[in-house]
C-alpha positions as CSV (number, residue, x, y, z in Angstrom):
1,X,107.6,94.1,71.8
2,X,106.0,96.8,74.0
3,X,106.9,100.5,73.9
4,X,107.9,102.2,77.1
5,X,108.6,105.6,75.6
6,X,106.7,108.6,76.9
7,X,106.4,112.2,76.0
8,X,106.4,114.1,79.3
9,X,105.9,117.9,79.0
10,X,107.1,117.8,75.4
11,X,110.2,115.9,76.5
12,X,110.8,112.5,74.8
13,X,111.8,109.9,77.4
14,X,113.0,106.3,76.9
15,X,110.7,105.2,79.8
16,X,108.4,106.6,82.4
17,X,110.9,106.0,85.1
18,X,112.6,109.0,86.7
19,X,115.2,109.0,89.4
20,X,113.8,110.8,92.4
21,X,115.6,113.8,93.9
22,X,117.8,113.1,96.8
23,X,118.4,109.5,95.9
24,X,120.4,109.7,92.6
25,X,122.8,112.6,93.4
26,X,123.2,114.3,90.0
27,X,123.2,111.0,88.2
28,X,127.0,110.8,88.0
29,X,127.2,108.3,90.9
30,X,124.9,105.8,89.2
31,X,126.4,106.0,85.7
32,X,128.5,102.8,86.2
33,X,125.7,100.8,87.7
34,X,122.8,101.2,85.2
35,X,122.2,101.7,81.5
36,X,121.2,105.4,81.6
37,X,119.7,105.1,78.1
38,X,116.8,103.1,79.6
39,X,116.0,105.7,82.3
40,X,113.5,108.4,81.4
41,X,115.1,111.2,83.4
42,X,116.9,112.1,86.6
43,X,115.7,114.6,89.1
44,X,118.8,115.9,90.8
45,X,119.5,116.8,94.4
46,X,117.6,119.9,95.4
47,X,119.4,123.2,94.6
48,X,119.0,126.6,96.3
49,X,120.4,129.9,95.1
50,X,123.1,129.7,97.8
51,X,124.7,126.7,99.6
52,X,122.7,125.1,102.3
53,X,124.4,123.3,105.2
54,X,121.7,120.8,106.2
55,X,120.9,119.5,109.6
56,X,123.3,118.4,112.4
57,X,123.5,115.0,114.0
58,X,122.1,111.7,112.8
59,X,120.3,112.3,109.6
60,X,119.1,108.8,108.5
61,X,117.2,106.1,110.4
62,X,116.0,102.8,109.1
63,X,112.3,101.9,109.8
64,X,110.0,99.0,109.1
65,X,109.6,98.9,105.3
66,X,111.2,102.3,104.9
67,X,113.5,105.0,106.2
68,X,113.5,108.4,107.8
69,X,115.8,111.2,106.7
70,X,116.4,114.7,107.9
71,X,119.2,115.7,105.6
72,X,117.9,119.3,105.6
73,X,118.2,119.7,101.8
74,X,122.0,120.2,102.1
75,X,123.3,121.3,98.7
76,X,126.2,123.3,97.1
77,X,123.9,125.9,95.6
78,X,122.8,126.4,92.0
79,X,125.8,128.4,90.8
80,X,128.3,125.8,92.0
81,X,126.2,123.0,90.4
82,X,126.2,124.8,87.1
83,X,129.9,125.3,87.1
84,X,131.2,122.1,88.6
85,X,128.5,119.4,87.9
86,X,126.4,120.4,84.9
87,X,129.1,119.9,82.3
88,X,129.4,116.2,83.2
89,X,125.7,115.8,83.8
90,X,125.1,117.0,80.2
91,X,127.1,114.0,78.9
92,X,124.7,111.5,80.5
93,X,122.4,109.8,77.9
94,X,119.2,110.7,79.7
95,X,117.1,113.8,80.5
96,X,118.1,115.9,83.5
97,X,115.5,117.7,85.7
98,X,116.7,120.2,88.2
99,X,115.0,120.0,91.6
100,X,114.9,123.3,93.4
101,X,114.2,124.7,96.8
102,X,113.9,128.0,98.6
103,X,113.1,129.8,101.8
104,X,111.1,132.6,100.3
105,X,109.1,133.2,97.1
106,X,111.9,135.4,95.9
107,X,114.5,132.7,96.4
108,X,112.5,130.3,94.4
109,X,112.3,132.8,91.5
110,X,116.0,133.5,91.7
111,X,116.8,129.8,91.6
112,X,114.6,129.2,88.6
113,X,116.4,132.0,86.7
114,X,119.8,130.5,87.6
115,X,118.8,127.0,86.5
116,X,117.2,128.0,83.1
117,X,120.3,127.0,81.2
118,X,121.1,124.4,78.5
119,X,121.3,120.9,79.8
120,X,118.4,121.2,82.1
121,X,115.1,120.1,80.6
122,X,112.6,121.0,83.4
123,X,112.4,122.3,86.9
124,X,110.9,120.3,89.8
125,X,109.9,122.7,92.6
126,X,110.0,121.3,96.1
127,X,107.4,123.2,98.1
128,X,107.9,121.2,101.3
129,X,110.4,123.9,102.5
130,X,109.5,126.2,105.4
131,X,108.7,129.8,104.5
132,X,111.0,131.9,106.7
133,X,109.0,135.0,106.0
134,X,105.7,133.5,107.2
135,X,106.6,131.8,110.4
136,X,108.2,128.7,109.1
137,X,105.2,126.7,107.8
138,X,105.9,124.8,104.6
139,X,104.8,126.4,101.4
140,X,103.1,123.2,100.3
141,X,100.6,123.1,103.2
142,X,98.8,126.3,102.1
143,X,97.1,126.7,98.7
144,X,97.8,130.4,98.4
145,X,101.5,130.0,99.3
146,X,101.9,127.0,97.0
147,X,100.3,129.1,94.2
148,X,102.6,132.1,94.9
149,X,105.7,130.0,94.5
150,X,104.4,128.4,91.3
151,X,103.6,131.8,89.7
152,X,107.0,133.2,90.7
153,X,108.9,130.2,89.2
154,X,106.8,130.2,86.0
155,X,107.5,133.9,85.5
156,X,111.2,133.3,86.0
157,X,111.8,130.5,83.6
158,X,111.0,129.2,80.1
159,X,111.3,125.6,81.2
160,X,108.4,123.3,82.1
161,X,107.6,123.5,85.8
162,X,106.8,120.4,87.9
163,X,105.5,121.2,91.4
164,X,106.3,118.5,94.0
165,X,103.6,118.3,96.6
166,X,103.8,117.5,100.3
167,X,101.5,114.8,101.6
168,X,101.4,116.4,105.1
169,X,98.1,118.1,104.4
170,X,94.5,117.4,105.0
171,X,93.4,118.1,101.4
172,X,95.9,117.3,98.7
173,X,93.4,118.1,95.9
174,X,93.1,121.8,97.0
175,X,96.9,122.2,96.8
176,X,97.1,120.5,93.5
177,X,94.3,122.6,92.0
178,X,96.0,125.8,93.3
179,X,99.3,125.1,91.7
180,X,97.6,124.0,88.4
181,X,95.7,127.3,88.4
182,X,98.9,129.2,89.0
183,X,100.5,127.7,85.9
184,X,102.2,124.5,86.9
185,X,102.9,122.2,83.9
186,X,102.9,119.0,86.0
187,X,102.6,117.8,89.6
188,X,104.8,115.2,91.3
189,X,103.6,113.5,94.5
190,X,104.2,112.5,97.1
191,X,107.1,113.9,99.0
192,X,107.9,112.2,102.3
193,X,105.5,111.8,105.3
194,X,106.6,113.3,108.6
195,X,107.7,110.8,111.1
196,X,109.9,110.1,114.2
197,X,112.1,107.2,115.4
198,X,113.0,106.6,119.1
199,X,116.0,104.9,120.7
200,X,114.4,103.1,123.6
201,X,117.8,102.7,125.4
202,X,118.4,106.4,125.6
203,X,114.7,107.4,125.4
204,X,115.7,110.0,122.9
205,X,114.9,110.6,119.2
206,X,117.3,108.8,116.8
207,X,117.4,111.7,114.4
208,X,119.3,114.9,115.2
209,X,116.3,116.9,113.9
210,X,113.9,114.8,116.0
211,X,111.5,114.4,113.1
212,X,112.2,113.3,109.5
213,X,110.7,112.4,106.2
214,X,109.4,108.8,105.9
215,X,109.9,107.1,102.5
216,X,110.0,103.6,101.1
217,X,107.4,100.8,100.7
218,X,105.6,101.9,103.9
219,X,104.2,105.0,102.3
220,X,103.1,103.4,99.0
221,X,99.3,103.0,99.8
222,X,99.1,106.7,100.9
223,X,101.0,107.8,97.8
224,X,98.8,105.7,95.5
225,X,95.7,107.2,97.1
226,X,96.9,110.8,96.7
227,X,98.0,110.2,93.1
228,X,94.6,108.7,92.3
229,X,92.8,111.6,93.9
230,X,94.9,114.3,92.2
231,X,95.0,112.8,88.8
232,X,91.2,112.8,88.7
233,X,91.1,116.4,89.8
234,X,93.6,118.2,87.6
235,X,94.1,118.5,83.8
236,X,97.9,118.4,83.8
237,X,100.2,115.4,83.9
238,X,100.9,113.7,87.3
239,X,104.2,112.1,88.2
240,X,103.7,109.5,90.9
241,X,106.2,108.4,93.6
242,X,106.3,106.9,97.0
243,X,107.6,103.4,97.8
244,X,108.1,102.1,94.2
245,X,110.4,99.1,94.5
246,X,109.3,96.9,91.6
247,X,108.0,97.3,88.0
248,X,104.5,96.2,89.2
249,X,104.6,99.0,91.8
250,X,105.2,101.5,89.0
251,X,102.4,100.0,86.9
252,X,100.0,100.6,89.8
253,X,100.9,104.3,90.0
254,X,100.3,104.6,86.2
255,X,96.9,102.9,86.5
256,X,96.1,105.3,89.3
257,X,96.7,108.2,86.8
258,X,100.4,108.9,86.8
259,X,102.0,109.6,83.4
260,X,105.5,109.1,84.8
261,X,106.9,107.7,88.0
262,X,109.8,108.3,90.2
263,X,112.0,105.8,92.0
264,X,113.6,107.0,95.2
265,X,114.5,104.9,98.3
266,X,114.9,101.8,96.2
267,X,118.0,103.3,94.7
268,X,119.6,103.5,98.2
269,X,119.0,99.8,98.8
270,X,120.0,98.8,95.2
271,X,121.8,101.1,92.8
272,X,120.6,99.0,89.9
273,X,116.9,99.4,90.9
274,X,115.8,101.8,88.2
275,X,117.0,99.7,85.3
276,X,115.5,96.5,86.9
277,X,112.2,98.3,87.3
278,X,112.2,99.4,83.7
279,X,112.9,95.8,82.6
280,X,110.1,94.5,84.9
281,X,107.6,97.0,83.4
282,X,108.6,95.8,79.9
283,X,108.0,92.2,81.0
284,X,104.6,93.1,82.5
285,X,103.5,94.8,79.3
286,X,104.5,91.8,77.2
287,X,102.7,89.4,79.6
288,X,99.6,91.5,79.6
289,X,99.5,92.3,75.9
290,X,100.1,96.0,76.4
291,X,101.8,97.4,73.3
292,X,102.2,101.0,74.6
293,X,102.8,101.8,78.3
294,X,100.8,105.0,77.9
295,X,97.7,102.9,77.3
296,X,97.5,102.0,81.0
297,X,97.5,105.6,82.5
298,X,94.4,106.3,84.5
299,X,92.8,102.9,83.8
300,X,92.0,102.0,87.4
301,X,88.4,101.0,87.6
302,X,86.5,102.8,90.4
């Protein structure tokens, strides 16, 4: 029998598989579909200090080998989550990671303070949000801004901090190094790629926001490349995600250097996907005489 257990940021997990933010709700919706004891952790829907409404119009569009979304990070706010959801989330037999968002450095710090409560094991910081104080450019596209958010969150919490990187940059390594230097405990990547879908009958964009985030199998080669580049450049754990649909997909990310992986869009197509992927990883290990899943991390031969 192989062991799939991992220790991620000092947190024991049953497997390296984490439910990606935005695709698992707060875990409660999936509880009846999968054995949560097999899942390493869940990263909940992104939370801000106050409720966010999200975007108007059509917010999801299917694409070849993937999907676009422009939900706009709609969420009820951290205080509402803590009061109404967290008591039930704490009963789930898996680790819970709070994903968090903000429109300014101050908002990120405020949200981190709010979410530093029992039942939350780590914070995942989404830096793909636009900085309203700096003209709307995403925090994650500038090393200095990415570092500023990371420092602010680290100063505001005692929990491990995972910084989720945007792939919509020319040099992912510079961003990764900046957040590492600013104190990040781990990096997760990649977030969605920016895309557009067009209705040829109306000659208009399908999405109400015009552009949206591309996820699913179509982005896997890009995600693998960025995980491989980043894992070689930093000294903190990397969590890999982007188009993981099978256990072998997850194995590829770990060989590229990821200590843990996240499953996202697959959950929307198949609510049992995470448990299936864990089982497929276990089968792969048995077939390939791998006794401990941690042995394969970073073993890609250049």
